[in-house]
C-alpha positions as CSV (number, residue, x, y, z in Angstrom):
1,M,0.0,0.0,0.0
2,S,1.3,3.4,-1.0
3,V,0.8,6.5,1.0
4,S,1.1,9.9,-0.5
5,Y,1.9,12.9,1.7
6,D,1.8,15.4,-1.2
7,S,-2.0,15.4,-1.8
8,P,-3.7,18.3,-0.2
9,V,-6.4,17.7,2.4
10,P,-9.8,18.7,1.0
11,P,-11.2,21.8,2.9
12,V,-13.9,21.2,5.4
13,T,-17.2,22.5,4.1
14,R,-19.0,24.7,6.6
15,Y,-22.0,25.4,4.4
16,A,-23.1,24.2,1.0
17,E,-26.1,24.9,-1.1
18,R,-26.6,23.1,-4.3
19,S,-29.3,23.7,-6.9
20,P,-31.2,22.4,-8.7
21,S,-31.8,19.1,-6.8
22,R,-31.6,15.7,-8.3
23,R,-35.3,15.5,-7.8
24,A,-35.8,18.6,-10.0
25,W,-33.8,17.0,-12.8
26,L,-35.8,13.8,-12.4
27,V,-39.1,15.7,-12.6
28,L,-37.9,17.4,-15.8
29,L,-37.0,14.1,-17.4
30,V,-40.3,12.5,-16.5
31,L,-42.3,15.5,-17.7
32,A,-40.4,15.5,-21.0
33,A,-41.0,11.7,-21.5
34,V,-44.7,12.0,-20.7
35,A,-45.1,15.0,-23.0
36,W,-43.2,13.1,-25.8
37,V,-45.4,10.0,-25.4
38,A,-48.6,12.2,-25.4
39,M,-47.5,14.0,-28.6
40,V,-46.6,10.8,-30.3
41,L,-50.0,9.3,-29.5
42,G,-51.8,12.5,-30.5
43,A,-49.9,12.7,-33.8
44,D,-50.8,9.1,-34.8
45,G,-47.3,7.8,-34.3
46,N,-45.4,10.6,-36.1
47,L,-42.1,10.8,-34.2
48,A,-40.4,13.8,-35.8
49,P,-42.6,16.7,-34.6
50,A,-43.0,15.2,-31.1
51,T,-39.2,14.7,-30.8
52,I,-38.3,18.1,-32.0
53,I,-40.7,19.9,-29.8
54,T,-39.8,17.9,-26.7
55,L,-36.1,18.4,-27.3
56,M,-36.5,22.2,-27.9
57,I,-38.7,22.8,-24.8
58,G,-36.8,20.3,-22.6
59,G,-33.5,21.7,-23.7
60,I,-34.4,25.2,-22.8
61,A,-35.7,24.1,-19.4
62,A,-32.5,22.0,-18.8
63,L,-30.3,24.9,-19.8
64,T,-32.2,27.2,-17.4
65,M,-31.8,24.7,-14.6
66,W,-28.1,24.2,-15.3
67,S,-27.6,28.0,-15.3
68,V,-29.3,28.4,-12.0
69,G,-27.1,25.8,-10.5
70,F,-23.9,27.1,-12.1
71,Y,-24.4,30.6,-11.0
72,G,-26.3,29.9,-7.7
73,N,-24.3,27.2,-5.9
74,V,-22.8,28.4,-2.6
75,T,-20.0,26.7,-0.7
76,L,-18.3,28.1,2.4
77,T,-15.1,26.4,3.6
78,A,-12.6,27.5,6.3
79,D,-10.7,29.7,3.8
80,E,-13.1,30.9,1.2
81,L,-16.7,31.5,0.1
82,R,-17.6,30.3,-3.4
83,A,-20.8,31.7,-4.9
84,G,-21.3,30.6,-8.5
85,R,-18.1,31.5,-10.4
86,A,-16.8,33.9,-7.7
87,R,-14.4,33.0,-5.0
88,V,-13.9,35.3,-2.0
89,R,-11.1,34.6,0.5
90,L,-12.4,35.0,4.0
91,Q,-9.4,37.1,4.9
92,D,-10.7,39.6,2.4
93,V,-14.0,40.0,4.2
94,Q,-14.3,42.5,7.1
95,P,-14.5,40.5,10.3
96,W,-17.9,42.1,11.1
97,G,-18.9,42.6,7.5
98,V,-21.9,40.2,7.3
99,S,-25.2,42.0,7.0
100,Q,-27.7,41.5,9.8
101,E,-31.2,40.1,9.5
102,G,-33.6,42.7,8.1
103,E,-30.9,44.8,6.4
104,T,-31.2,45.4,2.7
105,P,-27.8,44.5,1.2
106,G,-26.3,46.6,-1.5
107,G,-23.6,46.0,-4.0
108,R,-23.1,43.6,-6.9
109,L,-24.2,40.0,-6.9
110,L,-21.5,37.5,-6.6
111,G,-21.4,34.5,-8.8
112,G,-21.9,35.8,-12.3
113,A,-25.7,36.1,-12.3
114,F,-27.3,39.4,-13.2
115,A,-30.1,39.1,-10.6
116,S,-31.0,36.7,-7.8
117,S,-33.3,33.8,-8.6
118,L,-37.0,34.0,-7.5
119,D,-36.7,31.6,-4.6
120,R,-33.6,33.1,-3.1
121,A,-32.8,35.9,-0.7
122,T,-29.5,37.9,-0.7
123,L,-27.0,38.3,2.1
124,G,-24.6,41.2,2.1
125,L,-20.9,41.2,2.8
126,T,-18.5,44.1,3.2
127,L,-15.0,43.4,1.9
128,R,-11.9,44.9,3.5
129,S,-11.5,47.1,0.4
130,G,-14.8,48.7,1.3
131,E,-16.8,47.1,-1.5
132,Q,-20.1,45.7,-0.7
133,V,-21.3,42.5,-2.4
134,R,-24.3,40.2,-2.2
135,V,-24.6,36.4,-2.1
136,Q,-27.9,34.8,-3.1
137,T,-29.0,32.0,-0.8
138,R,-32.1,30.0,0.1
139,D,-31.4,30.1,3.8
140,P,-29.8,33.4,4.8
141,A,-29.9,32.6,8.5
142,A,-27.9,29.4,8.1
143,L,-25.4,31.1,5.8
144,R,-25.1,34.1,8.1
145,A,-24.4,31.8,11.1
146,A,-21.8,29.8,9.1
147,L,-20.1,33.0,8.0
148,E,-20.1,34.4,11.5
149,S,-18.5,31.2,12.7
150,A,-15.9,31.2,9.9
151,L,-15.0,34.8,10.5
152,E,-14.5,34.4,14.2
153,P,-10.7,33.7,14.0
154,F,-10.3,37.0,12.1
155,R,-12.0,38.9,14.9
156,T,-9.6,37.6,17.6
157,G,-6.5,37.7,15.5
158,T,-5.9,34.0,15.5
159,A,-6.4,33.5,11.7
160,R,-3.7,31.5,9.9
């Protein structure tokens, strides 16, 4: 048995939010299959129109779901916050820079999306540079608590 000491230890995840769920993808697949069968039966067995329409509508829906996941996934580790495509090192966040409950956050939305999704709230962060940014999340209270916990070492000066 070979042991490698060169491989980095994967970071501990403090908070993770993935979307869309596997259930949502399964629902899309089932709906597309049912719609295709219904159109084939309604068109007396003509496969071409049913297949083209199902692939077009299903493809648009799948692309939308993939985009929401790509730009909306949130992961918080001990060192960084990843929101969509954006990565923010926790040492770049002000130690008390997390917006409180009830505050309306300002600034640009992290992750690459132009606006937050309909089922999500936004949580504000203030960076050490003074810039304010927003992170979209389904559970702002849980993300806020995880961020407060992750930023605690930077408040007491014990950060690595």
